[in-house]
PDB file as gemmi writes it, atoms N, CA and C in Angstrom:
CRYST1    1.000    1.000    1.000  90.00  90.00  90.00 P 1                      
ATOM      1  N   MET A   1      98.855 123.964  89.932  1.00  0.00           N  
ATOM      2  CA  MET A   1      99.083 122.602  90.934  1.00  0.00           C  
ATOM      3  C   MET A   1      97.891 121.820  90.895  1.00  0.00           C  
ATOM      4  N   VAL A   2      96.794 122.288  89.971  1.00  0.00           N  
ATOM      5  CA  VAL A   2      95.664 121.340  89.928  1.00  0.00           C  
ATOM      6  C   VAL A   2      96.196 120.177  88.741  1.00  0.00           C  
ATOM      7  N   LYS A   3      96.877 120.683  87.796  1.00  0.00           N  
ATOM      8  CA  LYS A   3      97.175 119.836  86.543  1.00  0.00           C  
ATOM      9  C   LYS A   3      98.100 118.744  87.048  1.00  0.00           C  
ATOM     10  N   LYS A   4      99.055 119.125  88.196  1.00  0.00           N  
ATOM     11  CA  LYS A   4     100.218 118.492  88.363  1.00  0.00           C  
ATOM     12  C   LYS A   4      99.689 117.391  89.463  1.00  0.00           C  
ATOM     13  N   THR A   5      98.508 117.615  89.799  1.00  0.00           N  
ATOM     14  CA  THR A   5      98.038 116.684  91.100  1.00  0.00           C  
ATOM     15  C   THR A   5      97.028 115.718  90.457  1.00  0.00           C  
ATOM     16  N   ALA A   6      96.781 115.752  89.234  1.00  0.00           N  
ATOM     17  CA  ALA A   6      95.671 114.993  88.391  1.00  0.00           C  
ATOM     18  C   ALA A   6      96.139 113.326  88.563  1.00  0.00           C  
ATOM     19  N   ILE A   7      95.077 112.453  88.588  1.00  0.00           N  
ATOM     20  CA  ILE A   7      95.350 111.028  88.981  1.00  0.00           C  
ATOM     21  C   ILE A   7      94.694 110.676  87.508  1.00  0.00           C  
ATOM     22  N   TYR A   8      95.708 109.572  87.063  1.00  0.00           N  
ATOM     23  CA  TYR A   8      94.970 108.872  85.585  1.00  0.00           C  
ATOM     24  C   TYR A   8      95.398 107.550  86.192  1.00  0.00           C  
ATOM     25  N   GLY A   9      94.405 106.572  85.381  1.00  0.00           N  
ATOM     26  CA  GLY A   9      94.752 105.241  85.421  1.00  0.00           C  
ATOM     27  C   GLY A   9      93.961 104.691  86.733  1.00  0.00           C  
ATOM     28  N   GLU A  10      93.253 105.371  87.573  1.00  0.00           N  
ATOM     29  CA  GLU A  10      92.801 104.999  88.802  1.00  0.00           C  
ATOM     30  C   GLU A  10      91.341 105.633  88.663  1.00  0.00           C  
ATOM     31  N   ALA A  11      90.324 104.837  89.315  1.00  0.00           N  
ATOM     32  CA  ALA A  11      89.032 105.279  89.725  1.00  0.00           C  
ATOM     33  C   ALA A  11      88.661 104.881  90.862  1.00  0.00           C  
ATOM     34  N   TRP A  12      87.682 105.857  91.569  1.00  0.00           N  
ATOM     35  CA  TRP A  12      87.162 105.623  92.920  1.00  0.00           C  
ATOM     36  C   TRP A  12      86.134 104.791  92.526  1.00  0.00           C  
ATOM     37  N   GLU A  13      85.824 103.531  92.979  1.00  0.00           N  
ATOM     38  CA  GLU A  13      84.936 102.655  92.775  1.00  0.00           C  
ATOM     39  C   GLU A  13      84.388 102.105  94.028  1.00  0.00           C  
ATOM     40  N   LYS A  14      82.686 102.180  93.681  1.00  0.00           N  
ATOM     41  CA  LYS A  14      81.988 101.264  94.691  1.00  0.00           C  
ATOM     42  C   LYS A  14      82.121  99.849  94.664  1.00  0.00           C  
ATOM     43  N   THR A  15      82.103  98.872  95.665  1.00  0.00           N  
ATOM     44  CA  THR A  15      82.457  97.455  95.977  1.00  0.00           C  
ATOM     45  C   THR A  15      81.352  96.968  96.805  1.00  0.00           C  
ATOM     46  N   PRO A  16      81.145  95.628  97.008  1.00  0.00           N  
ATOM     47  CA  PRO A  16      80.457  95.275  98.033  1.00  0.00           C  
ATOM     48  C   PRO A  16      80.570  95.711  99.253  1.00  0.00           C  
ATOM     49  N   GLY A  17      81.987  95.841  99.595  1.00  0.00           N  
ATOM     50  CA  GLY A  17      82.669  96.294 100.773  1.00  0.00           C  
ATOM     51  C   GLY A  17      82.529  97.683 100.838  1.00  0.00           C  
ATOM     52  N   GLY A  18      82.308  98.459 100.145  1.00  0.00           N  
ATOM     53  CA  GLY A  18      82.160 100.027 100.396  1.00  0.00           C  
ATOM     54  C   GLY A  18      82.934 100.703  98.926  1.00  0.00           C  
ATOM     55  N   VAL A  19      83.851 101.289  99.074  1.00  0.00           N  
ATOM     56  CA  VAL A  19      84.398 101.920  98.113  1.00  0.00           C  
ATOM     57  C   VAL A  19      86.013 101.837  98.231  1.00  0.00           C  
ATOM     58  N   LYS A  20      86.721 102.033  96.930  1.00  0.00           N  
ATOM     59  CA  LYS A  20      87.981 101.960  96.926  1.00  0.00           C  
ATOM     60  C   LYS A  20      88.625 102.474  95.729  1.00  0.00           C  
ATOM     61  N   LEU A  21      89.920 102.758  95.918  1.00  0.00           N  
ATOM     62  CA  LEU A  21      90.686 103.312  94.807  1.00  0.00           C  
ATOM     63  C   LEU A  21      91.197 102.101  94.091  1.00  0.00           C  
ATOM     64  N   ALA A  22      91.160 102.036  92.609  1.00  0.00           N  
ATOM     65  CA  ALA A  22      91.495 100.644  91.862  1.00  0.00           C  
ATOM     66  C   ALA A  22      91.985 101.291  90.752  1.00  0.00           C  
ATOM     67  N   ALA A  23      92.912 100.418  90.219  1.00  0.00           N  
ATOM     68  CA  ALA A  23      93.521 100.660  88.894  1.00  0.00           C  
ATOM     69  C   ALA A  23      92.649 100.470  87.784  1.00  0.00           C  
ATOM     70  N   LYS A  24      92.455 101.425  86.905  1.00  0.00           N  
ATOM     71  CA  LYS A  24      91.438 101.191  85.783  1.00  0.00           C  
ATOM     72  C   LYS A  24      92.343 102.017  84.752  1.00  0.00           C  
ATOM     73  N   PRO A  25      92.547 101.166  83.692  1.00  0.00           N  
ATOM     74  CA  PRO A  25      93.505 102.117  82.688  1.00  0.00           C  
ATOM     75  C   PRO A  25      92.514 102.773  81.651  1.00  0.00           C  
ATOM     76  N   GLY A  26      92.823 103.991  81.388  1.00  0.00           N  
ATOM     77  CA  GLY A  26      92.017 104.952  80.582  1.00  0.00           C  
ATOM     78  C   GLY A  26      91.187 105.823  81.538  1.00  0.00           C  
ATOM     79  N   ALA A  27      91.307 105.602  83.091  1.00  0.00           N  
ATOM     80  CA  ALA A  27      90.485 106.483  83.845  1.00  0.00           C  
ATOM     81  C   ALA A  27      91.082 107.750  84.233  1.00  0.00           C  
ATOM     82  N   GLY A  28      90.088 108.822  84.692  1.00  0.00           N  
ATOM     83  CA  GLY A  28      90.617 110.071  84.991  1.00  0.00           C  
ATOM     84  C   GLY A  28      90.584 111.166  83.915  1.00  0.00           C  
ATOM     85  N   PRO A  29      90.762 112.419  84.493  1.00  0.00           N  
ATOM     86  CA  PRO A  29      91.635 112.570  85.656  1.00  0.00           C  
ATOM     87  C   PRO A  29      90.669 112.728  86.913  1.00  0.00           C  
ATOM     88  N   ILE A  30      91.158 112.375  87.998  1.00  0.00           N  
ATOM     89  CA  ILE A  30      90.530 112.557  89.319  1.00  0.00           C  
ATOM     90  C   ILE A  30      91.578 113.241  90.094  1.00  0.00           C  
ATOM     91  N   TRP A  31      91.192 113.937  91.133  1.00  0.00           N  
ATOM     92  CA  TRP A  31      92.036 114.567  92.209  1.00  0.00           C  
ATOM     93  C   TRP A  31      91.657 114.115  93.710  1.00  0.00           C  
ATOM     94  N   SER A  32      92.900 114.086  94.556  1.00  0.00           N  
ATOM     95  CA  SER A  32      92.504 113.715  95.945  1.00  0.00           C  
ATOM     96  C   SER A  32      92.151 114.952  96.728  1.00  0.00           C  
ATOM     97  N   ARG A  33      91.184 114.947  97.476  1.00  0.00           N  
ATOM     98  CA  ARG A  33      90.749 115.908  98.127  1.00  0.00           C  
ATOM     99  C   ARG A  33      91.768 116.910  98.789  1.00  0.00           C  
ATOM    100  N   TYR A  34      92.785 116.057  99.576  1.00  0.00           N  
ATOM    101  CA  TYR A  34      93.920 116.493 100.273  1.00  0.00           C  
ATOM    102  C   TYR A  34      95.164 116.163  99.706  1.00  0.00           C  
ATOM    103  N   VAL A  35      96.396 117.100  99.689  1.00  0.00           N  
ATOM    104  CA  VAL A  35      97.438 116.407  99.158  1.00  0.00           C  
ATOM    105  C   VAL A  35      98.679 117.145 100.322  1.00  0.00           C  
ATOM    106  N   SER A  36      99.910 116.367 100.317  1.00  0.00           N  
ATOM    107  CA  SER A  36     100.789 116.637 101.195  1.00  0.00           C  
ATOM    108  C   SER A  36     101.649 117.954 100.739  1.00  0.00           C  
ATOM    109  N   ILE A  37     101.814 118.909 101.707  1.00  0.00           N  
ATOM    110  CA  ILE A  37     102.473 119.990 101.070  1.00  0.00           C  
ATOM    111  C   ILE A  37     103.948 119.477 100.850  1.00  0.00           C  
ATOM    112  N   GLY A  38     104.434 119.856  99.659  1.00  0.00           N  
ATOM    113  CA  GLY A  38     105.680 119.715  99.313  1.00  0.00           C  
ATOM    114  C   GLY A  38     106.029 118.537  98.384  1.00  0.00           C  
ATOM    115  N   ASN A  39     105.353 117.536  98.498  1.00  0.00           N  
ATOM    116  CA  ASN A  39     105.347 116.649  97.475  1.00  0.00           C  
ATOM    117  C   ASN A  39     103.969 116.192  96.547  1.00  0.00           C  
ATOM    118  N   ASP A  40     103.208 116.937  96.991  1.00  0.00           N  
ATOM    119  CA  ASP A  40     101.730 116.953  96.145  1.00  0.00           C  
ATOM    120  C   ASP A  40     101.360 115.500  95.890  1.00  0.00           C  
ATOM    121  N   GLN A  41     101.589 114.543  96.890  1.00  0.00           N  
ATOM    122  CA  GLN A  41     100.992 113.403  97.135  1.00  0.00           C  
ATOM    123  C   GLN A  41      99.615 113.495  97.819  1.00  0.00           C  
ATOM    124  N   PRO A  42      98.844 112.445  97.319  1.00  0.00           N  
ATOM    125  CA  PRO A  42      97.391 112.312  98.357  1.00  0.00           C  
ATOM    126  C   PRO A  42      97.834 111.754  99.617  1.00  0.00           C  
ATOM    127  N   VAL A  43      97.061 112.508 100.642  1.00  0.00           N  
ATOM    128  CA  VAL A  43      96.943 112.159 102.094  1.00  0.00           C  
ATOM    129  C   VAL A  43      95.561 112.118 102.566  1.00  0.00           C  
ATOM    130  N   PHE A  44      95.486 111.176 103.714  1.00  0.00           N  
ATOM    131  CA  PHE A  44      94.215 110.716 104.259  1.00  0.00           C  
ATOM    132  C   PHE A  44      94.153 110.660 105.563  1.00  0.00           C  
ATOM    133  N   GLY A  45      93.240 111.059 106.123  1.00  0.00           N  
ATOM    134  CA  GLY A  45      93.170 110.822 107.752  1.00  0.00           C  
ATOM    135  C   GLY A  45      91.845 109.747 108.204  1.00  0.00           C  
ATOM    136  N   ASP A  46      92.066 109.098 109.236  1.00  0.00           N  
ATOM    137  CA  ASP A  46      91.015 108.258 109.572  1.00  0.00           C  
ATOM    138  C   ASP A  46      90.472 108.787 110.819  1.00  0.00           C  
ATOM    139  N   ARG A  47      89.600 108.407 111.794  1.00  0.00           N  
ATOM    140  CA  ARG A  47      88.987 108.623 112.760  1.00  0.00           C  
ATOM    141  C   ARG A  47      90.002 108.556 113.860  1.00  0.00           C  
ATOM    142  N   ASN A  48      90.785 107.695 113.953  1.00  0.00           N  
ATOM    143  CA  ASN A  48      91.839 107.544 115.047  1.00  0.00           C  
ATOM    144  C   ASN A  48      92.771 108.677 114.801  1.00  0.00           C  
ATOM    145  N   LYS A  49      92.616 109.468 113.965  1.00  0.00           N  
ATOM    146  CA  LYS A  49      93.911 110.679 114.098  1.00  0.00           C  
ATOM    147  C   LYS A  49      95.144 110.143 113.249  1.00  0.00           C  
ATOM    148  N   SER A  50      95.027 108.879 112.587  1.00  0.00           N  
ATOM    149  CA  SER A  50      96.061 108.310 111.952  1.00  0.00           C  
ATOM    150  C   SER A  50      96.257 108.944 110.449  1.00  0.00           C  
ATOM    151  N   ILE A  51      97.450 108.924 109.888  1.00  0.00           N  
ATOM    152  CA  ILE A  51      97.475 109.782 108.510  1.00  0.00           C  
ATOM    153  C   ILE A  51      98.190 108.544 107.470  1.00  0.00           C  
ATOM    154  N   HIS A  52      97.760 108.707 106.596  1.00  0.00           N  
ATOM    155  CA  HIS A  52      97.901 107.441 105.471  1.00  0.00           C  
ATOM    156  C   HIS A  52      98.280 108.159 103.942  1.00  0.00           C  
ATOM    157  N   ASN A  53      98.852 107.457 103.438  1.00  0.00           N  
ATOM    158  CA  ASN A  53      99.242 107.703 102.155  1.00  0.00           C  
ATOM    159  C   ASN A  53      98.332 107.026 101.024  1.00  0.00           C  
ATOM    160  N   ASP A  54      97.613 106.145 101.549  1.00  0.00           N  
ATOM    161  CA  ASP A  54      96.558 105.013 100.600  1.00  0.00           C  
ATOM    162  C   ASP A  54      95.510 105.038 101.191  1.00  0.00           C  
ATOM    163  N   VAL A  55      94.392 105.740 100.473  1.00  0.00           N  
ATOM    164  CA  VAL A  55      93.209 105.568 100.855  1.00  0.00           C  
ATOM    165  C   VAL A  55      92.369 104.388 101.259  1.00  0.00           C  
ATOM    166  N   ASN A  56      93.204 103.119 100.595  1.00  0.00           N  
ATOM    167  CA  ASN A  56      92.739 101.874 100.674  1.00  0.00           C  
ATOM    168  C   ASN A  56      92.945 101.434 102.264  1.00  0.00           C  
ATOM    169  N   GLU A  57      93.949 101.847 102.730  1.00  0.00           N  
ATOM    170  CA  GLU A  57      94.543 101.529 104.330  1.00  0.00           C  
ATOM    171  C   GLU A  57      93.501 102.164 105.342  1.00  0.00           C  
ATOM    172  N   LEU A  58      92.561 103.065 104.920  1.00  0.00           N  
ATOM    173  CA  LEU A  58      91.524 103.619 105.860  1.00  0.00           C  
ATOM    174  C   LEU A  58      90.461 102.630 106.134  1.00  0.00           C  
ATOM    175  N   SER A  59      89.870 102.923 107.117  1.00  0.00           N  
ATOM    176  CA  SER A  59      88.859 101.849 107.883  1.00  0.00           C  
ATOM    177  C   SER A  59      87.656 102.117 106.874  1.00  0.00           C  
ATOM    178  N   ALA A  60      86.616 100.910 106.669  1.00  0.00           N  
ATOM    179  CA  ALA A  60      85.595 100.836 105.605  1.00  0.00           C  
ATOM    180  C   ALA A  60      84.958 102.230 106.024  1.00  0.00           C  
ATOM    181  N   GLU A  61      84.591 102.264 107.354  1.00  0.00           N  
ATOM    182  CA  GLU A  61      83.796 103.534 107.434  1.00  0.00           C  
ATOM    183  C   GLU A  61      84.100 104.719 106.991  1.00  0.00           C  
ATOM    184  N   ARG A  62      85.324 105.218 107.330  1.00  0.00           N  
ATOM    185  CA  ARG A  62      86.077 106.383 106.803  1.00  0.00           C  
ATOM    186  C   ARG A  62      85.852 106.551 105.208  1.00  0.00           C  
ATOM    187  N   ARG A  63      86.133 105.702 104.432  1.00  0.00           N  
ATOM    188  CA  ARG A  63      86.524 105.359 103.202  1.00  0.00           C  
ATOM    189  C   ARG A  63      85.010 105.585 102.622  1.00  0.00           C  
ATOM    190  N   ARG A  64      83.990 105.024 103.006  1.00  0.00           N  
ATOM    191  CA  ARG A  64      82.583 105.320 102.770  1.00  0.00           C  
ATOM    192  C   ARG A  64      82.318 106.566 102.876  1.00  0.00           C  
ATOM    193  N   GLY A  65      82.563 106.892 104.053  1.00  0.00           N  
ATOM    194  CA  GLY A  65      81.645 108.223 104.670  1.00  0.00           C  
ATOM    195  C   GLY A  65      82.449 109.742 104.293  1.00  0.00           C  
ATOM    196  N   TYR A  66      83.057 109.568 103.239  1.00  0.00           N  
ATOM    197  CA  TYR A  66      83.975 110.869 102.783  1.00  0.00           C  
ATOM    198  C   TYR A  66      84.251 110.868 101.129  1.00  0.00           C  
ATOM    199  N   ARG A  67      84.226 111.828 100.774  1.00  0.00           N  
ATOM    200  CA  ARG A  67      84.512 111.905  99.249  1.00  0.00           C  
ATOM    201  C   ARG A  67      86.157 112.483  98.991  1.00  0.00           C  
ATOM    202  N   TRP A  68      86.726 111.386  99.237  1.00  0.00           N  
ATOM    203  CA  TRP A  68      88.190 111.500  98.900  1.00  0.00           C  
ATOM    204  C   TRP A  68      88.777 111.899  97.787  1.00  0.00           C  
ATOM    205  N   TYR A  69      87.932 111.394  96.570  1.00  0.00           N  
ATOM    206  CA  TYR A  69      88.332 111.930  95.213  1.00  0.00           C  
ATOM    207  C   TYR A  69      87.224 112.698  94.582  1.00  0.00           C  
ATOM    208  N   SER A  70      87.474 113.203  93.611  1.00  0.00           N  
ATOM    209  CA  SER A  70      86.711 113.914  92.872  1.00  0.00           C  
ATOM    210  C   SER A  70      86.847 114.479  91.402  1.00  0.00           C  
ATOM    211  N   ALA A  71      86.202 114.374  90.289  1.00  0.00           N  
ATOM    212  CA  ALA A  71      86.383 114.765  89.177  1.00  0.00           C  
ATOM    213  C   ALA A  71      86.234 115.988  88.720  1.00  0.00           C  
ATOM    214  N   ASP A  72      85.495 116.989  89.690  1.00  0.00           N  
ATOM    215  CA  ASP A  72      85.123 118.206  89.564  1.00  0.00           C  
ATOM    216  C   ASP A  72      86.005 119.477  89.220  1.00  0.00           C  
ATOM    217  N   PRO A  73      87.334 119.215  89.435  1.00  0.00           N  
ATOM    218  CA  PRO A  73      88.483 120.339  88.833  1.00  0.00           C  
ATOM    219  C   PRO A  73      88.454 120.156  87.556  1.00  0.00           C  
ATOM    220  N   GLN A  74      88.056 119.018  86.918  1.00  0.00           N  
ATOM    221  CA  GLN A  74      88.117 118.821  85.318  1.00  0.00           C  
ATOM    222  C   GLN A  74      87.069 120.043  84.481  1.00  0.00           C  
ATOM    223  N   ARG A  75      85.800 119.901  85.282  1.00  0.00           N  
ATOM    224  CA  ARG A  75      85.007 120.994  84.999  1.00  0.00           C  
ATOM    225  C   ARG A  75      85.465 122.740  84.968  1.00  0.00           C  
ATOM    226  N   ALA A  76      86.060 123.099  86.001  1.00  0.00           N  
ATOM    227  CA  ALA A  76      86.733 124.263  86.157  1.00  0.00           C  
ATOM    228  C   ALA A  76      88.014 124.292  85.241  1.00  0.00           C  
ATOM    229  N   LEU A  77      88.588 123.448  84.747  1.00  0.00           N  
ATOM    230  CA  LEU A  77      89.809 123.466  83.952  1.00  0.00           C  
ATOM    231  C   LEU A  77      89.145 123.656  82.534  1.00  0.00           C  
ATOM    232  N   ALA A  78      88.110 123.240  82.104  1.00  0.00           N  
ATOM    233  CA  ALA A  78      87.659 123.304  80.915  1.00  0.00           C  
ATOM    234  C   ALA A  78      87.091 124.353  80.916  1.00  0.00           C  
ATOM    235  N   ARG A  79      86.395 124.976  81.584  1.00  0.00           N  
ATOM    236  CA  ARG A  79      85.816 126.169  81.492  1.00  0.00           C  
ATOM    237  C   ARG A  79      86.749 127.354  81.456  1.00  0.00           C  
ATOM    238  N   PHE A  80      87.721 127.177  82.070  1.00  0.00           N  
ATOM    239  CA  PHE A  80      88.886 128.305  82.292  1.00  0.00           C  
ATOM    240  C   PHE A  80      89.510 128.184  80.669  1.00  0.00           C  
ATOM    241  N   LYS A  81      89.682 127.133  79.952  1.00  0.00           N  
ATOM    242  CA  LYS A  81      90.111 126.917  78.933  1.00  0.00           C  
ATOM    243  C   LYS A  81      89.487 127.642  77.737  1.00  0.00           C  
ATOM    244  N   GLU A  82      87.867 127.523  78.048  1.00  0.00           N  
ATOM    245  CA  GLU A  82      86.982 128.491  77.039  1.00  0.00           C  
ATOM    246  C   GLU A  82      87.320 129.924  77.425  1.00  0.00           C  
ATOM    247  N   TRP A  83      87.407 130.113  78.551  1.00  0.00           N  
ATOM    248  CA  TRP A  83      87.320 131.773  78.817  1.00  0.00           C  
ATOM    249  C   TRP A  83      88.612 132.236  78.656  1.00  0.00           C  
ATOM    250  N   GLU A  84      89.709 131.493  78.441  1.00  0.00           N  
ATOM    251  CA  GLU A  84      91.135 131.893  77.889  1.00  0.00           C  
ATOM    252  C   GLU A  84      91.051 131.989  76.509  1.00  0.00           C  
ATOM    253  N   GLN A  85      90.446 131.054  75.761  1.00  0.00           N  
ATOM    254  CA  GLN A  85      90.317 131.177  74.365  1.00  0.00           C  
ATOM    255  C   GLN A  85      89.451 132.598  74.125  1.00  0.00           C  
ATOM    256  N   GLU A  86      88.290 132.714  74.726  1.00  0.00           N  
ATOM    257  CA  GLU A  86      87.528 134.164  74.632  1.00  0.00           C  
ATOM    258  C   GLU A  86      88.241 135.339  74.703  1.00  0.00           C  
ATOM    259  N   HIS A  87      88.980 135.099  75.695  1.00  0.00           N  
ATOM    260  CA  HIS A  87      89.376 136.438  76.062  1.00  0.00           C  
ATOM    261  C   HIS A  87      91.217 136.627  75.511  1.00  0.00           C  
ATOM    262  N   SER A  88      91.631 136.040  74.830  1.00  0.00           N  
ATOM    263  CA  SER A  88      92.995 136.027  74.179  1.00  0.00           C  
ATOM    264  C   SER A  88      93.057 137.006  73.048  1.00  0.00           C  
ATOM    265  N   GLN A  89      94.166 137.673  72.814  1.00  0.00           N  
ATOM    266  CA  GLN A  89      94.377 138.591  72.209  1.00  0.00           C  
ATOM    267  C   GLN A  89      95.167 138.468  71.032  1.00  0.00           C  
TER     268      GLN A  89                                                      
END                                                                             
């Protein structure tokens, strides 16, 4: 699941008004913190309990106050690849 939900060509960027997901050729992979069950698309919740498919639709406070995207899974995938090569027969 981790590889199929990776996002390329977009970056989570700081802007004067906060943060936003923006097109950036060559960027990635990054992963959304939450994905919708069944279609594996990113999903986001705002303070008013509304659900969104686009993080840029969230209130500025909610976009700034939460780590919606992360590149952290890439480290785990790289380490697993090393482990797999070390332990293959």
